[in-house]
N, C-alpha and C positions, 0 to 999 in steps of 0.2 A: 688904179683902184683894187681893190679887194673884193673879193667876192664871196659873199658866205653861202656854205653848201652842208648837205647831211649826208652821211653814208654812216654803213654798215661793216665793219670788221671782227672776223670771226677769231677767235683768239685761244689756244688749248695749254692750260695749265691745270698742275699739280699743289694742292696745300691741304692741311689737315685741319677738319673743322670739329671743334669741341664742342658737342653737345651739356649743355645744362649735366645732365644723366652720366655721361662719361666723364665729366669732371669729379663727381661726386663718386664715382667708380675710384677715381685714381686716390680722391681724399681718405675713403673708404681702406684703402689698401695701404694707407700711412699710419691708421689710428691704429692703437694699441687695442686690445679688447676692452677695455676698461671705457676709450673713449669714444669706441664704436655701439657700446650700449646706451650712451647716452643719445647720439645720432637718433637710433634707434626707438629712444622714449618719444623723441622730438616727431619721429615717422608713425609713433602710434598714438600718439594724439592730436593728428590731423587725419589720417587714414583709417575710416570705420572697417574696412575690408581684413586690416592686420589685427592680429594678435598676440599675446606672448604665448611660448611653447612652453608651458608649467611642469613639464615631463622632465626627470632627469636623464642623465643618460644609458639608463636600462629602460626606458618607458613606461617606466611609474612617476606617479605624481610627488613631487619632491616635499616637504616641510621645511619648516622656517627652524634652521639649525642654531643650537643657543650661543652664545656669545662667549668669546674668551673670558676666563676668569681676570678679574686685575691682580698686578703684582702683590700680593700681601708680604710679601716679605722684604720691602724695600725699607731702608734704615728712616728709623722715626729723626734722625739729624736732616735731613735730606726733607723732611714734610716740614719741620720748624724752619729751617731756612726760609722755604716756599711760603711760610707764613707772615713771615717777617717784611716779606714786600708788600702786605697790605696794613700791618701792623707794629709800632714800633718796638713793642717787645716779642721774644720769641715764644711758642706757644706748643709746648713738645704735644699737647693735644687735639692739637688741630687737624690729623688725620693725612695719611699719605697723598700725593698727587699721583693721576696714573702716568704708568709708564707708555714708557712707552710700545614708360613704353616709346623707347628709341634707346638709339645711340650704341654703341658696342660696348662691352663688361668685358672684354678680353682685356687682359692686362699689359701680357707678352706683345703687341703689335704700337705700344704706344712708344713713342721716343722721345716725345718733347716732356719736360717734367714739368711740371702742375704746381707751385709750390703753397700750400695751406696749412700756416702754422695754428694751432686751437689757440694760444694765449701767447701774447708779448711780454706777459709779466715775468720776472727772474724769481725762478723758486730755487729752493735751498740746493737742491743733488745739481741742478744745471749751476748755482754761483762755486759751489763746490771742486764740479769738475771742470770748469776753467781754470780754476789754481791749481789742480792736479795736472794741467796738460802742460799748463805755462811753468812748473817744478821739473817733472818728469817727460823726457822724452822717449822711452823705452815703450814698448805696447805692454809688455809684463806687469810693469808698473802701473798702467793703465788700468789692467784689469784687475789688479790685487785693490787699487786704490777705490775703483769703483765698486768692488764688493766692500768694503769700509763702508763707504758712503750708504750703501744701501742698507748695512745691519746699524744704524743711529736710531736710537728710538726718538718718541717724539720732543724729548728735553733737548737732542745733539749729544745723547751720551752713546759712547760704543764700549757697551757690557760684556760683550764674548771674546774669550780668548784670544789673542793670537794664535797659539799654539793648536786649538783648535781650525783655525779659519787655513793655518799653514796645512795642516793634516788632510783639509777639504782639495786645498789647491794643489797640492804634492809639492813644495817648495819648502826652502830652509826657513824657519819660524824666526829667525835673525832678518830676514827679509823683508818679512810680514813688518816685525817689530822696526825697523831701520823705516819703512817705509810711514808707519805711523808715528814717529815719533817727530817725523818731516812735516805730515799733514797736521798735527798738533798744534803746528803754527800758523796754520789756515784761518782766515778771517771767516765768521768772526771769534772771538776769542772764547777759549775754553771749550772750542767745538772738538770731537774725539775723546773727553776725559772718561773716563771708567766710573767715574763716579763726583758726589759733590765737591768733595775733598780736592780732588785734582781740576776741576773745573774752575773753583776760585785760585787756587795754585798757578794756573795757568794765564789767567786774566792779570790777578797780581804784577805776575809775572813779566808782560807785557807792559805793563804800568813802572816797573821797578822798583816794587812795594816790599817782595817777597823777601824780609829778610828773617834773621833767625828768629825773632818773638812772635812774626808773623807766621812760620812754619810752624811752631809750637802751637800757638793759636786753632790752625788749620788741624794738626792732628788730634784736638782736643775738645772738637767741635760739639760732642756729646757734652760737657760742663756748659758749654755755651747755650745751648737748649733750655740747659736745668738752671741757667742764671745762676751758676757760682762765678761770679764776678773773684771772689775773692781766693778762690783757688786756682782761676784761669792766670791773673797777675801773677802768683809765685811761681806758677809752672814755665809762663811765659818772661821772668822776670824784669815786670817791668809795675810802676803803680796803678793804680784802677783808673786815675785821668785817661793816662795812655792807652790803654787796653780798652777806654769806650771808643777812642778816637780808632781804632785799630777795628773796632766793631763797628763803628760806620763807614770805616772803610768797606769793609764784607758786605755792608748791607746795600752800598751804594753796587756792587756786581750784579751779573745777570746769571741766577743758577740755569736759567734755559735758554742756552745759546742761540737753540733752533727757533725760538719765540716769536724772534721775529719777521719771520719768514710762515706760511700758510701750513699748518702743522698737518695737514692732509696729504701733502708732500711729502712731510718726512717720516716716512716709512719703508721698510723694506720692501722691495719692488715686486710687483707683482707678477708671475712670469705668464705671458701670454702661450708660451710652447713649451711642454715639459716631454722628457725624456727617459725613458726608463729602461734598465739592461734584461733583457732577454733570459731566463733559465737555461741552463743546457739543453732540457730535454726539449726545447723550441728552437734549438737552434741557436741558442747565443747571438750576440749583437744589440744593438738598440730599438728600440721602439720609439716613434716620436709622435705626439698626438695633442692637439689645442688643449687648452686650458679650460673645460666644460664648465667650471665654477665661477668664470669671468666672462663667457664668449654668452651674448646675447643669442636666441633663439626666437624666432616671429614664424607664424603659419599666416596662410593665406585660407581666411574662412570665406568657405566656395560656399556653403549653405546660405549663410548672410548673403552675400552676393545675389543667389537665384531668388532668395526672397524680396529683397528690395527692387533688382531688375525688373522681375516679375509685374512689381506696383506702380512702376515706374510711368507714368501716362507721358508728363513733357519729354519735350526733345533733351531741354537743358539737364533735366535730372538724368538723363539715358546717358548721356555724354557724360557726366560728374562721375558714374559708378562706372560705366567703362573708365575714364579714363584713373581712376584709385585703385581698378582692377591691375589694369597694367602696371601701374607706378610699384603696387603689391607685390607682382609676380615677378617686377624686376628688382627690386629689392631682394628680396629671397635668393635670385639667381647672382645677383651681385655677390652677395655674403658669401655663398656656398664657393664662387668664383675665390673670393679671396681667400676664404680657408685653404683652398686645394692649392693657390701660389703659395702661401706663408709654410704649409707644410712639403713642398718640394723644396723651398729654397733652405728649411731649418734641416732637413733630410740629408741634405747634400752636404752643408755645412760639419754636420755629424760625423760624415762620411770620410770627410777630407780631413776634418783635426781629430778623429779617432784618439790617435795616439797622445792626444793632450786630456783625453777624456780616461785612457785607461794607466799613465805613465805621469799626468799632471804638468807642470807651466812651462816647465821646461823642454817641453815635445812640442809645442806649436807651432806648427809650421807656417810660413810665408803662404799667404791666399790673398787673392783679389776679386772683385766682384765679378770682374770679366772671366774670372776662371767657373766662379759658380754659375753666370750667365750663358757660358759654352754647354757647362756640363747639362742644364736641365732646358736649354734650348729658348730661355727668355732673353729680353733685352737687358743691359746694363741696369739702366735706369730704373727697374721693375726691381731688381733684385735689392737697388741702393734703398728704395721706399720700404722696401720688406725689414732689411736688416735696422732700420731707424725707427728708434722709440718700440721698439719689442725686445721682449725678455726670455729667455730661454733658463726654465729650471732644470738644473742635472746635478748629481752624484756629489759634483764640487761645490755648488752653489748655485746662485741666481746670476747670468749673465748679459749683457744686450749683445745682440747677434753683432752687432758692427765692432764688436770687441775682438771677434775670429780673425778679421784680416788685417795682416803686415805686410810688408814689402819684402823682396828675396833678395840676397843677396848670392851672385852667382861669381865662382872663383873662376882660376883659369883652366880647372879642370872639365868646365861644367858641372859639376855640383851647386845644389841651390842649399842656401841657409838663410834661415829667417835672421834680417838684422838686429831683431831683439835676442834671437838666440845668441848670437854673435857677441853683441854687449855682454850677456849675462855671462857668457864665459869667459869675457875680459875680466870682468869684476869681481869673478869668482877666481881666478889667478891672483889677481891683486889683494883680495882679503884673505888669502893663503898663502901667500908669500913669505920667503921667512924673513923678520927684520934682519938681520944680517946679511942678507943678498936679496936687494929688492929688485925687481925685474923692470930693467929697460923699455921702451916699446918695441926694440930690434929683438929683445929675448921673446918678447911676447911674439912677436910676428915668427920668430923660429915655433915656436911651443903649438899655437895655429898653425903650421903649416902641418908639422908633425902629425895633428888631429885632422889632415884635409882640408882644410879651411885657410884660402889665400890670401891674403891681406897686404895692402901697401903698408910702409911703417905710418904715414901720412893719417890713411884712414884710423889705424891703430890709437891715432892721438887724437883724431877729432872723435870717435866715441869716446875716448877716455874724458875728453874736456864734455862731452854733453852730459858726460855722468856725475859731472863737478868733482872729478878725483884727480888729485894733483900729478904733476910728473914725479920720475923716479926720485930726483935731489930733492924734491918737496917731500915726499913721502919717506926719505932717508929719514932728514931731520926729524919729521914729527915723530916718528916709530922710536927713532933713537933716545928722544925727549921723554917717552914711553918706558922705553927699558932702564932708563937713569932713574928713572922715579918708581 
């Protein structure tokens, strides 16, 4: 027969308790400045003791800045085409469309990840980045590709000259052009086109409808805008009936590939951090600061607190005011801690990647999250949160902080090389090889060894194949065919 008894047992253990405010602190660290502004607006709506700091960075009141004027130089052909989506006829005079009180708020002690995404919807940027990472393995291609994505206008066009972008990045214009050529095959069709004509051509090519008459029609869209069908038929070498079928095919296309996504996402990324070169008389180097144009600023209205607290008579009212004061003080403190953490991480990244900023993308060094974490004495998970969804404005363009991290390749001599830089070197050797003296993988191994990079032949072959570059036999046949032509 069993007996039932009661007894006390004392045990000791350790566990991490995440208060709601601590969870919010971690969430705030992950947010960009723009997303943080939305959170602050919500707090301002519910906390009467919080108010916006309307002063600028110099302490003076700011005024509303005038908006950027719309692009008035846009070709009338594009405007005419856009109007055709709502009307059966082209209308050249329709005008141009727009172009484009508790808890620890210290982050470095938090080791358990806290995931909280703002939205599960797929943006155009995320959609294109997924395709970019699936199509290319090299870190430098990811950086260049992300830069191209962030320069799309609201229609999905890339209107900047690849040569200008290459100059900013410090790489060859051919590399940007080759990457852009591949990215023009991304979905949605027509993305990354430089203008309306190319956008339509990309979509027609995908459908297999880009023949000689259609190319002639695209080259003369101005005549289509003016409804010169007879003249177009002569140029295209068709009769007017067939021409109208071609026009119907064009009208079925999408002149704005980015329109099916949220247009607010299709814009140049807004930097959370800015870096500027210091003049020589100030010692040179770099200065890093938060982007105050997008960073929300709030104050705790102590005068209003004293006024309300002094007039509160009920216990519930006093408790409410006290809670709101604690929440307001905590929010200000958490925002300051977030700012300091971001500056620490960004400053160390700039110091580690100084060669990239000075000489270009070929000098991007291998870097891990743990390298930054150890230098600034923070946990690796904190660095991971800071570098996700945060952008830095640099003299070479706007980049997400996480793009400055890549794996290291250690040679037998102990020297470290970025795996991406080694791939870039292999690609350069192959691009510059003499068509009559194609480099074998063994020969590439020898050349790299002479340059202080020791790799096995199978590693060279793996890197070459990851860049979708054929073997020496395949390249010899292809280049022999080009020479014969």
